[in-house]
BAGU-823397 format. One record per residue (C-alpha): residue number from 1; residue in one letter; x, y, z. Coordinates in nm, 3 decimals. Each point is the difference from the previous one (the first is absolute). Example, Ala and Ser with C-alpha at 12.3 -4.5 7.8 and 13.67 -1.06 7.14 Angstrom:
# residues 2
KETI     i   aa         x         y         z
KETI     1    a     1.230    -0.450     0.780
KETI     2    s     0.137     0.344    -0.066
***
This chain:
# residues 186
KETI     i   aa         x         y         z
KETI     1    x     1.387     7.935     7.369
KETI     2    x     0.246     0.209     0.203
KETI     3    x     0.135     0.349    -0.065
KETI     4    x     0.316     0.007    -0.213
KETI     5    x     0.164     0.254     0.236
KETI     6    x    -0.135    -0.123     0.336
KETI     7    x     0.000    -0.380     0.001
KETI     8    x    -0.205    -0.035     0.318
KETI     9    x    -0.285     0.223    -0.122
KETI    10    x    -0.295    -0.113    -0.207
KETI    11    x    -0.030     0.157    -0.345
KETI    12    x    -0.316     0.206    -0.052
KETI    13    x     0.065     0.111    -0.360
KETI    14    x     0.223    -0.093    -0.291
KETI    15    x     0.250     0.230    -0.171
KETI    16    x    -0.175     0.156    -0.300
KETI    17    x     0.305    -0.065    -0.217
KETI    18    x     0.158    -0.335     0.095
KETI    19    x    -0.271    -0.154     0.219
KETI    20    x     0.198    -0.073     0.319
KETI    21    x    -0.184     0.025     0.332
KETI    22    x     0.000     0.324     0.203
KETI    23    x    -0.110     0.050     0.362
KETI    24    x    -0.208     0.298     0.123
KETI    25    x     0.316     0.195     0.092
KETI    26    x     0.159    -0.046    -0.344
KETI    27    x    -0.330     0.085    -0.171
KETI    28    x    -0.037     0.319     0.203
KETI    29    x     0.364     0.111    -0.045
KETI    30    x     0.036    -0.059    -0.373
KETI    31    x     0.157     0.292    -0.188
KETI    32    x    -0.161    -0.078    -0.337
KETI    33    x    -0.327    -0.158    -0.103
KETI    34    x    -0.123    -0.150    -0.323
KETI    35    x    -0.377     0.013    -0.061
KETI    36    x    -0.026     0.112     0.364
KETI    37    x     0.163    -0.324     0.118
KETI    38    x     0.321    -0.014     0.204
KETI    39    x     0.338    -0.104    -0.139
KETI    40    x     0.259    -0.210     0.183
KETI    41    x     0.340     0.144     0.094
KETI    42    x     0.171    -0.137    -0.314
KETI    43    x    -0.271     0.140    -0.230
KETI    44    x     0.003     0.333     0.191
KETI    45    x     0.375     0.028    -0.064
KETI    46    x    -0.051    -0.081    -0.369
KETI    47    x    -0.282     0.258    -0.024
KETI    48    x     0.216     0.263     0.172
KETI    49    x     0.291    -0.062    -0.238
KETI    50    x    -0.234     0.017    -0.303
KETI    51    x    -0.148     0.321     0.141
KETI    52    x     0.349     0.143     0.046
KETI    53    x     0.097    -0.077    -0.361
KETI    54    x    -0.319     0.159    -0.132
KETI    55    x     0.040     0.313     0.216
KETI    56    x     0.365     0.047    -0.097
KETI    57    x    -0.084    -0.033    -0.371
KETI    58    x    -0.288     0.246     0.046
KETI    59    x     0.230     0.244     0.181
KETI    60    x     0.266    -0.021    -0.271
KETI    61    x    -0.255     0.077    -0.273
KETI    62    x    -0.134     0.297     0.200
KETI    63    x     0.355     0.135     0.038
KETI    64    x     0.070    -0.051    -0.371
KETI    65    x    -0.320     0.183    -0.100
KETI    66    x     0.079     0.287     0.237
KETI    67    x     0.359     0.023    -0.128
KETI    68    x    -0.119     0.023    -0.360
KETI    69    x    -0.250     0.273     0.086
KETI    70    x     0.268     0.195     0.189
KETI    71    x     0.235    -0.036    -0.299
KETI    72    x    -0.276     0.131    -0.230
KETI    73    x    -0.059     0.299     0.227
KETI    74    x     0.372     0.082     0.030
KETI    75    x     0.059    -0.037    -0.374
KETI    76    x    -0.308     0.213    -0.066
KETI    77    x     0.128     0.275     0.230
KETI    78    x     0.342    -0.010    -0.167
KETI    79    x    -0.162     0.023    -0.344
KETI    80    x    -0.213     0.291     0.122
KETI    81    x     0.304     0.185     0.138
KETI    82    x     0.199    -0.064    -0.316
KETI    83    x    -0.294     0.134    -0.201
KETI    84    x     0.002     0.315     0.212
KETI    85    x     0.377     0.041    -0.050
KETI    86    x    -0.019    -0.029    -0.378
KETI    87    x    -0.317     0.209    -0.017
KETI    88    x    -0.234    -0.274    -0.121
KETI    89    x    -0.369     0.057     0.055
KETI    90    x    -0.066    -0.375     0.005
KETI    91    x     0.185    -0.079     0.327
KETI    92    x    -0.317    -0.063     0.200
KETI    93    x    -0.140    -0.221    -0.276
KETI    94    x     0.308    -0.223    -0.002
KETI    95    x     0.011    -0.005     0.379
KETI    96    x    -0.358    -0.131     0.007
KETI    97    x     0.089    -0.255    -0.270
KETI    98    x     0.283    -0.132     0.223
KETI    99    x    -0.232    -0.006     0.301
KETI   100    x    -0.261    -0.182    -0.207
KETI   101    x     0.248    -0.263    -0.117
KETI   102    x     0.136    -0.060     0.350
KETI   103    x    -0.347     0.004     0.155
KETI   104    x    -0.146    -0.232    -0.265
KETI   105    x     0.275    -0.256     0.050
KETI   106    x    -0.048     0.026     0.377
KETI   107    x    -0.376    -0.047    -0.034
KETI   108    x     0.053    -0.291    -0.241
KETI   109    x     0.231    -0.177     0.249
KETI   110    x    -0.244     0.062     0.286
KETI   111    x    -0.304    -0.116    -0.201
KETI   112    x     0.177    -0.313    -0.125
KETI   113    x     0.093    -0.073     0.361
KETI   114    x    -0.364     0.035     0.110
KETI   115    x    -0.116    -0.221    -0.288
KETI   116    x     0.259    -0.265     0.096
KETI   117    x    -0.126     0.011     0.359
KETI   118    x    -0.358    -0.051    -0.116
KETI   119    x     0.094    -0.251    -0.274
KETI   120    x    -0.161     0.214    -0.272
KETI   121    x     0.086     0.038    -0.366
KETI   122    x    -0.022     0.341    -0.173
KETI   123    x    -0.359     0.070    -0.110
KETI   124    x    -0.149     0.179    -0.298
KETI   125    x     0.082     0.039    -0.366
KETI   126    x     0.332     0.133    -0.124
KETI   127    x    -0.164     0.337    -0.075
KETI   128    x    -0.138     0.023     0.356
KETI   129    x     0.340    -0.083     0.146
KETI   130    x     0.171     0.262    -0.220
KETI   131    x    -0.258     0.261     0.108
KETI   132    x     0.058    -0.099     0.363
KETI   133    x     0.377     0.034    -0.052
KETI   134    x    -0.042     0.348    -0.149
KETI   135    x    -0.225     0.099     0.290
KETI   136    x     0.254    -0.140     0.246
KETI   137    x     0.276     0.193    -0.176
KETI   138    x    -0.184     0.331     0.027
KETI   139    x    -0.108    -0.070     0.356
KETI   140    x     0.351    -0.112     0.097
KETI   141    x     0.152     0.319    -0.136
KETI   142    x    -0.224     0.200     0.229
KETI   143    x     0.013    -0.215     0.313
KETI   144    x     0.351    -0.151    -0.017
KETI   145    x     0.114     0.184     0.315
KETI   146    x    -0.308    -0.126     0.189
KETI   147    x     0.085    -0.354    -0.115
KETI   148    x     0.326     0.028     0.194
KETI   149    x    -0.185     0.078     0.324
KETI   150    x    -0.239    -0.294    -0.043
KETI   151    x     0.292    -0.229    -0.087
KETI   152    x     0.179     0.099     0.319
KETI   153    x    -0.316    -0.074     0.201
KETI   154    x    -0.033    -0.338    -0.175
KETI   155    x     0.364    -0.086     0.068
KETI   156    x    -0.047     0.087     0.368
KETI   157    x    -0.306    -0.230     0.020
KETI   158    x     0.185    -0.289    -0.166
KETI   159    x     0.297     0.049     0.234
KETI   160    x    -0.243    -0.024     0.293
KETI   161    x    -0.146    -0.323    -0.144
KETI   162    x     0.351    -0.141    -0.038
KETI   163    x     0.075     0.086     0.364
KETI   164    x    -0.324    -0.172     0.109
KETI   165    x     0.091    -0.305    -0.208
KETI   166    x     0.349    -0.003     0.159
KETI   167    x    -0.167     0.009     0.343
KETI   168    x    -0.209    -0.306    -0.096
KETI   169    x     0.316    -0.182    -0.110
KETI   170    x     0.174     0.096     0.325
KETI   171    x    -0.301    -0.121     0.201
KETI   172    x     0.021    -0.330    -0.188
KETI   173    x     0.370    -0.019     0.088
KETI   174    x     0.118     0.037    -0.359
KETI   175    x     0.221     0.276    -0.143
KETI   176    x    -0.110     0.181    -0.312
KETI   177    x     0.170    -0.021    -0.340
KETI   178    x     0.159     0.343     0.038
KETI   179    x     0.183    -0.110     0.314
KETI   180    x     0.109    -0.317    -0.179
KETI   181    x     0.140     0.201    -0.291
KETI   182    x     0.187     0.231     0.236
KETI   183    x     0.155    -0.304     0.169
KETI   184    x     0.108    -0.149    -0.332
KETI   185    x    -0.290    -0.248    -0.010
KETI   186    x    -0.303    -0.007    -0.227
***
């Protein structure tokens, strides 16, 4: 059997996805592997596009979670300042409640995203999940500002992964979906 990309070269392995023959050069230069086996050019392109869709969805959820936490912090600060203006002694309490709500929703979005990635279903009894939610609420009220910093770091990492994926697509001679959308395609 000959290599699918280089007709004159003998195939040394098969594509892990579709089974076509690959020469030593194609095997060594593959961008993606499945079960540590090389993929052909067509399957590499498909894997890169699937990777791009996953990373963009992941990035959008991270941004949504961060936006909700920021909204909770801003609303909490406004509530605190309004409490100070009207002379309420409960301003800090309501500020922390707003932070807790925003932080809990942000944590929920992030955790559901991690569970989706790992293919897991929520674990534990309803009482355990309610206790975990209350704990997350209290924790989120305290660490909501720190959540923003970690979200920004996560967004930066995902953007780097997207750039690396775009480089793989460029190396394979294929544009990414974002370029296609900008050109009116896709």
